[in-house]
N, C-alpha and C positions, 0 to 999 in steps of 0.2 A: 729850344723844345721840338722834338720829334715824336709825332704820333705814328703808333702801328709801323714797327719796324721790326724786320727780322734779325735775331742776334747776328745771325752768320754775315748781313750786309754791314751792320755795325763795325765787325770786326774787321771785315773787309776795307772799309771805309777806314780806322784807324791806323791800318798796316799801310796801305797805298800813300796816305797823306803823314805816315812817319810820326805819326803822334806818340807822346808819353802820357800815359795815365794809367788810372786804377779803374777799372769798370765794375762797379757793383752792381750784381744783378739779382732781383726779387722776384719769384713765382710766388703765387698764391700760400705754396708749402713749403719751399726751399729757397735757400741764399747762396749766393757763392760770388765769387771775383774773378776778372781774369786782368792779368796785368801787363801793359803793351809798353816796350821800352824802345823809344825810337822807329816804330814800326815792326817791331818783332815782340811776339808774345813768350814771355820768359816764364809766366808763371799762371796756375789757375789753382783755386780751391772751390770745394762743395762738400760741406759736411765733413766728413771723415776723406775724403778723396783729395787727392793733390797731383799736380802735373796734367799729362796729357789725358787721363781718363776722366779728370774733374772737367778739361774744357769740353770733351765731347759731352757730358753729362749737361752741363749748362745750356751748350747750343741746342739740345734736345727739348729744352724746356719751351710751350707754347704759348705763355703769355706772362705778363706781369711789367714791372717797371726795373729802369737802371738809371745810373747817375754817374756821372765821369769824375774821378776825384783826381788829387795828385798823387805822383809815387810815392810809394814809403821811403821813409829816411833810409832805411835796410832792406834792400832788394833781395828776393829769394828766387834763385834759379832752378825750375823743377822741370822747364820744357826746353829742348835745344833742337825742335825741328822745325821747319819751314812754317810761315803761316798757312801757304798754300796747302801744304801735306796737311796741315791740321785741320783745314776746312773741309777738306776730301774725306779724311776720318771722321771727322765730326758728321758728314752727310750720310756716311755709310753706316755709322753708329746709329742715328736717327731713323734711317731706312730699315734697320734690322728690330729696334724696338716697336717699330710701326707694325712690321711684319708679325713679331709674335704678340701684339695687341697690348704691350706695356706702355704707359706713360707716367707722367709725373703726378697724375691726380689735379690738373690744374684747370678749372674752369675757363672757356674761353669768354672771351668780354663780350658787351653787350654788342648784339648782330650776329654772333657767333664768328666772328675774326678773330685769327689768331695775332697775335703780334705784342711787342713792347713798346713802351712809351717813356721818355725821359730827357735829360738834358744834356746835350753837347756842348763844350766851351772849347773856344779860339779853335775854331775851324774855319778856313778861308770859305767863302762863297763858291769858288770854282771846285772846292772837293765835294760840297755840300749838293750842288747839281749832279755832278758826276754819279754820285752815291743815289739820289733820286732816279737817275735814268737807267745807270745797271742794275737797281732793285726793280726797274719797270712800274716805279710808282705812280698813282693817280692821286697828285698832291698839290693844293695852294699853297706856296711858300711866301708867308707874309715877312716882309722886312721892315725892319724901324732902325735905321742907320743915324749916325752922327750928323750927315748932312741931307740926307733924304728919306723916304719911306717908298715903298712900293711893293709890288708881287709879282711872283715868275707861277707859273700855271705849268705842270708836267702831268701829260696825259700817256699812259701805256709807255712810260719811259722814253718821251720827247717833249722838249721845252716847245709848248705852241703859243704861248703868251708871256708878255712882259709889259710891265705898266709903271711907270714913274714920273709924276707930274703930268704934264702935257705929252709926255713919249711914250710911243708904244712900239712893240717889235723888237728888231734888233738893237736898235739906237737906244731904247729904254732897258735891254739886258746888258749893253756896254757901260751905261751910266752906272747901273746898280754894281757892277763889278768894281767900280770905281769907290765907292763908299769905302772907307778906309775900316770901320768897325760897326758894329751895333748888335741888335739882338734880331733873332728870326723864329718863327712859330708855323710849323706845319699844320694844315688842316685836309680834311676830307674834302675830296672833289665830287661836289655834289650838284652844281648848278652848270647850265649847257657852256660849253668853251668856246671862246671868242679865239679865233686863229688869226695872230698876228705874225706868227714864227713858222716857217715848213722847213727850215734848214735842218737836218739831222744833228741831234744836240753835239756830236765830236767836232763836225766844222763848226759848228756855233762857237763852243768854246774857243776853239783854235783861231778862227777869226776873230773874235772878241777879243783875245790875249795879244793878238798881233795888232790889233788896232790901238790897244794902250799900251804897247810897248813904244809906238808910233808917236803917240802923244804925248808920252811922256820923255821922250828922246833918250831913252836909256840908251849908255853906250853899249857897244859889244864887248861882252864880259871876257872872250877868248883874247880881243886884240888889246885890252887892258891888262891882261894879265903879265905878272914880270917872269923873266926865264926862270928865278928861283921856285917859284909856285909849279912851273911846266913841269921841274923835276920829279914831281909826285905824280902818279901813275893816272892819266886820266880817266880810265875806266873807275879808279878808285873815287875820284872826285864825282863823278858823273852818277855813281851809284847810290852815292850819300844824298843826292838832290830829291826833294818831294816830287811827287807826279806834276804839279803845277810848274816846278824848275824844270825838269824836265823837257816839257813840253816847251817853254819858251826857248831853251837851248836847243831844242832840236829846230825849232824855227829861224832861230838868231845865229845859231854856231857854225863853226866852219866843218869841212870834210872829216876830218879827225873826229869830231864830236858825233856826226851824222852815222859815221860806220860803226861806233860804238852803241849809241843809242837804237839805231835800227834792230838791235837784237834785244830790246827791252820787250817785255811779254805785254805791255798796255798798249792797247789798240790805238788810243789818242796819241800817244808818241811817235808810233810807226807814222799817223796819218801826218803829223804836225812835220816830219821830215820831207814827206812829198811836197809839202805846202812852202817848204822854205825857197827860196827865190833862189838861191845859190847852188840848187843842186845840180849835178851835171848829168850828162847824158849816161855817162859810164855807171854813175851809180844807179841810176833807174834801171838801166839794163841787169846789173847786180843784184838789185831788190827785185826785179820781174824773175829773175831764177831762183829766188830763194823759198825754200818751204816752210822757213819758221816765220814768215810775216803774215799777219791777218789776211784773210781772204778779201775784206773791204780795201786794203793796201793794193792788191792786184786788180780788184774792179776799177780804182780810182785810176791807176795807169793805164789800165784798157781804153778807158774812156776819153784819155785826153787826147787828141789829134795829131797834136806836135809830135809827143813820143812815139806814137804807133806807127808815124812816118818811117820810123828808124826800123830797118830789118831785124837788126839784132835784139829790139825789145819786143818784137811781134814773136821772132823763135821763142825767145824765153819764156813767153807769157804761154804758149801753145805746149811747150813742153813741160810746164809747171803742173802738175796735178792738181793745185789748189786754186788753179784761176778758174772762176765761174765756167762751165759747160758751154753756154751760149758763145761765149765772148772768144772760146778757143776755137769753136767750131767755125764763128765766121772768119778767124783769121788763119786758119791753118790752109785757106785756099790760096793766101798770099805767097804762102813759102815757097821756095827753089826746090827741085828734085831732091837733091841731098839730104835737105832736112826733113822731106815727106816721107823718103825711105826710111831714114831715123827713126822717125815718129811712128811709121807705120810697125816697125819691131818693136815698139819700146813696151816694157811691161809695167812701166811707172804710170804711163797715161792713161785717163779713162778710155775703154775699149771704143765707143762713141768716135772718140777723137782720133784713136788708131785706125780705124775703120774708114773712116773720113780721109786721112791720111793717105791710104791704100788707093781708094778710089780716084783721088786727085793724081797719084803715081801714075796710074794706067791710061788717065787722061793728057796726061804730058807728053809732049812729042818727043 
């Protein structure tokens, strides 16, 4: 049971977790449904509308309830766009409706807050945590598992507390992830928060999943694969994985897997690669040059003393316009004259970094 969630976040969760279900949505005056098949939105209906128009219409509704149902035996396909494109279009559609003063006539729930409530079945706890954090929720998640019970507290999109039995903090969080199944319920965060976890949620999930892999002694999937299976494109196999599976492969897989997964748009997957103990200095340098990685990945590289001892890594970070400004300014003074001249003339780096390179060029003997 999830309380006070945006439909946009529910759809994003369904697609990231590669779920397959029919999401029925009921607002006070309208009803519709969205069909998600293996993480792809394939159909939507709302009244007489079908396809992309119905999808945007449903996501513009402000309140109501939802339920997840099995896929229909005969699936209708009325949408062939990516879910990322659909969500962007739905947000644009909702903005246009709001600007024109139109709405669906749905009264807001008590307290004046918009949002939907309903039941989601067959969701891994890792995906639930990711949803709560990406949606910047303030929620208490109560867990009633087959082997234990506990709770997670999410405040402003960060996991700040976990408890199960006599355990609290990260130990409790890891213990709850080990529970094979059960039920969960999200409740409003009303009481003062007990802070037992300070780690950002992305690192918390990555470290927890690594810990669970070590505990289970799970064999390296790459080494266990047969040569026959390797004949299939590695890219195709990795793209079929759920986000949680990609994260595990990013942490445990070989260089070929890391080269593919670093291009994944999910920040957690990219951060997991940086945490892979087998990552090479050459890979780090290549990632530091990349303008397609998340800014947090570049920050993580810049804060690693072992990596920034390497001239190639420092140069790559300074030349990358996505590197946080303060870090580029700190490292630019450590570069040789040839790089300083190149950076001072560059149109792609921030003007402040180019000017700093120019000043240091003049100071070099």
